[in-house]
C-alpha positions in Angstrom: -2.6 21.8 -8.6 -4.6 19.0 -7.0 -4.8 19.0 -3.2 -5.5 16.1 -0.9 -6.2 16.0 2.8 -6.1 13.7 5.7 -8.1 13.9 8.9 -6.3 13.3 12.2 -8.1 13.3 15.6 -6.0 15.4 17.9 -8.2 15.0 20.9 -11.5 13.2 21.8 -14.2 14.7 19.6 -11.7 17.0 17.6 -10.5 16.4 14.1 -7.8 18.4 12.3 -7.6 18.5 8.5 -4.2 18.5 6.9 -4.1 19.5 3.2 -1.2 18.9 0.9 -0.3 19.2 -2.7 0.1 16.3 -5.1 3.9 16.6 -5.3 4.8 13.3 -3.7 8.1 14.4 -2.2 6.6 17.5 -0.7 3.6 15.4 0.5 5.9 12.9 2.3 8.0 15.8 3.8 4.8 17.6 5.0 3.3 14.5 6.4 6.4 13.5 8.3 6.7 17.0 9.8 3.0 16.8 10.7 3.4 13.5 12.4 6.4 14.9 14.3 4.5 18.0 15.3 1.5 16.0 16.6 3.9 13.5 18.3 5.7 16.4 20.1 2.3 17.9 21.2 1.5 14.5 22.7 -1.9 14.5 21.0 -1.7 11.0 19.4 0.1 7.8 20.0 3.0 7.4 17.6 1.6 4.2 16.0 -1.6 6.0 15.1 0.3 8.9 13.5 2.4 6.6 11.5 -0.7 4.7 10.3 -2.3 8.1 9.3 0.9 8.9 7.3 0.9 5.4 5.7 -2.8 5.7 4.7 -2.3 9.2 3.2 0.7 7.9 1.2 -1.4 4.9 0.0 -4.3 7.2 -1.0 -1.8 9.5 -2.9 -0.3 6.5 -4.7 -3.7 5.2 -5.8 -4.6 8.7 -7.0 -1.4 8.9 -9.0 -2.2 5.5 -10.5 -5.7 6.7 -11.4 -4.2 9.9 -12.9 -2.0 7.7 -15.0 -4.9 5.7 -16.3 -4.4 2.7 -13.9 -7.7 2.4 -12.2 -7.8 -1.3 -11.5 -5.5 -1.4 -8.5 -7.2 -1.4 -5.1 -5.9 -1.0 -1.5 -6.0 -4.8 -1.0 -3.9 -5.2 -4.2 -1.4 -2.7 -2.8 -1.1 -4.9 0.4 0.1 -7.8 -1.7 2.2 -5.8 -4.1 4.1 -4.0 -1.3 5.1 -7.3 0.3 6.1 -9.1 -2.9 9.9 -9.4 -3.2 11.2 -8.2 -6.6 12.6 -11.7 -7.3 9.2 -13.3 -6.5 8.2 -15.5 -3.6 6.0 -18.4 -2.5 2.4 -17.6 -1.9 2.8 -19.0 1.7 5.7 -16.6 2.4 3.7 -13.7 0.9 0.7 -14.5 3.1 3.0 -14.6 6.1 4.7 -11.3 5.3 1.3 -9.6 4.6 -0.2 -11.2 7.8 -3.1 -12.6 5.8 -4.4 -16.1 5.2 -3.1 -18.1 2.3 -6.6 -18.3 0.9 -7.1 -14.5 0.9 -3.7 -14.0 -0.6 -4.4 -16.6 -3.2 -7.7 -14.8 -4.2 -6.0 -11.4 -4.4 -3.1 -12.9 -6.4 -5.6 -14.4 -8.9 -7.1 -10.9 -9.3 -3.7 -9.4 -10.0 -2.8 -12.2 -12.4 -6.1 -11.6 -14.3 -5.1 -7.9 -14.5 -1.6 -8.8 -15.8 0.4 -7.5 -12.9 1.6 -10.9 -11.5 2.3 -14.4 -12.8 2.1 -17.6 -10.8 4.2 -20.7 -11.6 4.4 -24.1 -9.8 7.6 -25.3 -8.2 9.1 -28.0 -10.5 9.9 -30.2 -7.5 6.5 -29.8 -5.8 3.5 -28.7 -7.9 1.6 -27.8 -4.7 4.0 -24.9 -4.1 3.0 -21.7 -6.0 5.6 -19.1 -6.8 4.4 -15.5 -7.5 6.4 -12.9 -9.4 5.8 -9.5 -11.1 5.2 -9.4 -14.8 6.6 -6.6 -16.9 3.4 -4.7 -16.4 3.6 -5.3 -12.7 7.1 -4.0 -12.5 6.0 -0.8 -14.3 3.9 0.1 -11.3 
C-alpha cells in the first residue's frame, strides 16, 4: 500500500511528519483528527492547519489522477476546476471565485480546453462574455 506524508511545523524550528495510507476516506479522517489534535495542543493557528489539510488532500488527489493515467492536471488547474460550477460559469465570475485575475484564469482555462477538460463558448447576446463549462472528459475527473 502506498503511503504519503505531510510535514507540519509544531513549534519554531520543529517539524512533525504525518504519514497516511492512500485510502482517501482514511486519509481525510486521519488528517482531520491530526488537525484537531494539533489545534487542541495549541501548536498551530487553525488556518495553517486547515491549509496543511487542504494541501495534503490536493496532493493525494493529484497522485490518484496520476495513478489513473491522468498526468496532465496541475495544482493551478485544480484551482480552476474546484471553483467551476457544474452548470458552467462566466470567466469573470470564475476569476472572482478563484481570487485570480481574469487574464490568469483565461490562460489556465485555455490550457484545460487544449487538454479537453473544459469548453468555452461566447454569450449569444454579447460575444465578449466567455462561458466556461466542463466537457464529458472534464466531468469524469
